[in-house]
Residue, then its C-alpha position, 0 to 999 in steps of 0.5 A: m526454506q525461504r528466509l524473508l525480510i520485510t521492510g515497512a512491516s509495521g505500516f498499513i499494508g505491512k501489518h496485513v502482509l504479516d497476518q497472511l504469512l502466519d501459515h506460510p512455510c518461510e522464516i520471517h524477519a521484519v525491520s522497523r525503527y521502533p519496537c512493534n507487537a509482532p506475531v509469534n512467527v516474526n523475528w523483529h529487528l530494530s534498524d533505521l534504513l535511512v541512517d543505518d548501513p543495511g549490510k550488517l542486517i542483511h549479513d545477520i539474516q541472510p534473506t533469500h527473499l525481500l519484500h520492500m515496502a518502507w517509504d514515506v507515504t505521509h498523507g498529502a505531504c509525500w508527493q513532493s517531500d525531500a524524504n523521497e530522495a532519501w528513501y530512494q538512496a536507502s532502497l538502493r543500499l538495501l537492494d545492493a546488500f541483499i544481492e551481495h549476500g546471495g538474495q534471490r528474489a526482491v519484490v518492491c511496492g511501487t505506486c499507481a502514482e507512477y502512471d500518467w493518469q490522463d488516459g484513465l486506464c493504467n496498463e503496465e506496458t503501454t501507459p506513460l509514466s509521470d514525473d510530476t511528483a517527487y514521489a512518482r519520480y523516485k519510485c520510477k528511478l528505483l524501478d529502473e535501477l532494480k531492472n539492472r540488478p542481477v536478481s529476480w524482481g517483481w514490482a507491484r503498483p497498488f491503486w487506492v488501498y483502503g481497509p482496517g488500519e488505514p490512516a485516519e485522513k483517508i477517505v473511508s476512515s475520515t468519513v467513518i470518524n466524522l459520522i460516528n461523531d455526528q459530524p458531516a463529511i463533505c466530498k470535495q471532489p464528487h466527480l472523481q472516480r478511483d480504483m479502490v482496492y481492499v488492503a488484505d487483497v493487496a497483501k495477498g497479491l504481494i505474497i503471490l508476487l514474492d513466490q514468482m521467479e519471473n521479472g515484471i511489473v503488475n497492477l494491484g487494483t480491481g479494474q473498476a472506478v468508483p465515484l468518491l461520492k459513492i464511496m462516502q455515501e456507502v459509508g453513510r448508508q452502512l452507518n445509517r447517517p446518509d444525511l451527513i454526507l454532503s458534496s461540494q459543487a466545485p470540481d477540480l479540473h486539474q485532477s484526472p476524472q477517472v483512474v483505474a487499473d488494467p487488471q489483465k496482467s495480475e489475473n493472467w500472470l499471478g492468478w490474482t483477483c480481489n476477493v473483497n468487494l467495496q461494500d464488504g470492505i467498507m463494512r470491515t473498516i467501519h467495524s475496525i474503527v468502531k471497535s478501536s474507538r470503543d477500546h480507547q474509550t474503555a481505556m480512558d474510563e478505567 
């Protein structure tokens, strides 16, 4: 039986991974710095990977598979944060301990920010990589190190992930929050088009990648670029507040106008495609935020 260790399991994507592993035939272990409300089938371990030596953790668990998602992804701040180097070093220690104790398959969650976005369409084999940000630079360095380790590996590059549980600053959630509070939502970059992928689909892709043995890099994206203004307008339509969606007329010429995943490899290698379209994904995100808001209000009233 597989014995799976997950880092970043308490994060946005990680929680959806755990949800989809409820019926998976493996022994599941997760690690975080703080206690979490875990599903009954998850063995939770407290450890700070930035500080603690992962050797004891790996020795005690003896995982056969590793899904490494932990990293600093603070909205806006992660691009040039010094934490990127710290997470790079911590990731190397974790990988080396995993391999030393007989680990068989390591899957790491990278990012579409590793690509140079100038070409628009991002292909795993042909698109140049970027070192414009510390976030991208240290992810790419970790990938280079992983390629040279004696272990079966997979590297996923999710695109713009959205859905229930996403940080409040992200485009869908921030728009929903504004509108349910009768506040306008302003699209400051209406000309930009991005590949929006639903979080549960990304979680599914990571699990499928874990079950492979072939080494490789794979995009997790829809292959469709959607204007940011259209995304916000869909939120406005579903909440019956299209009047609160406004747009700026000053385009940011420093941003690549369109960034989209080439989905061919994920389809051909993993048999993975997105099941949730943008309209349904936004609907589910709205329901999650509205429910959370009501629950919070009920708790306050009590």
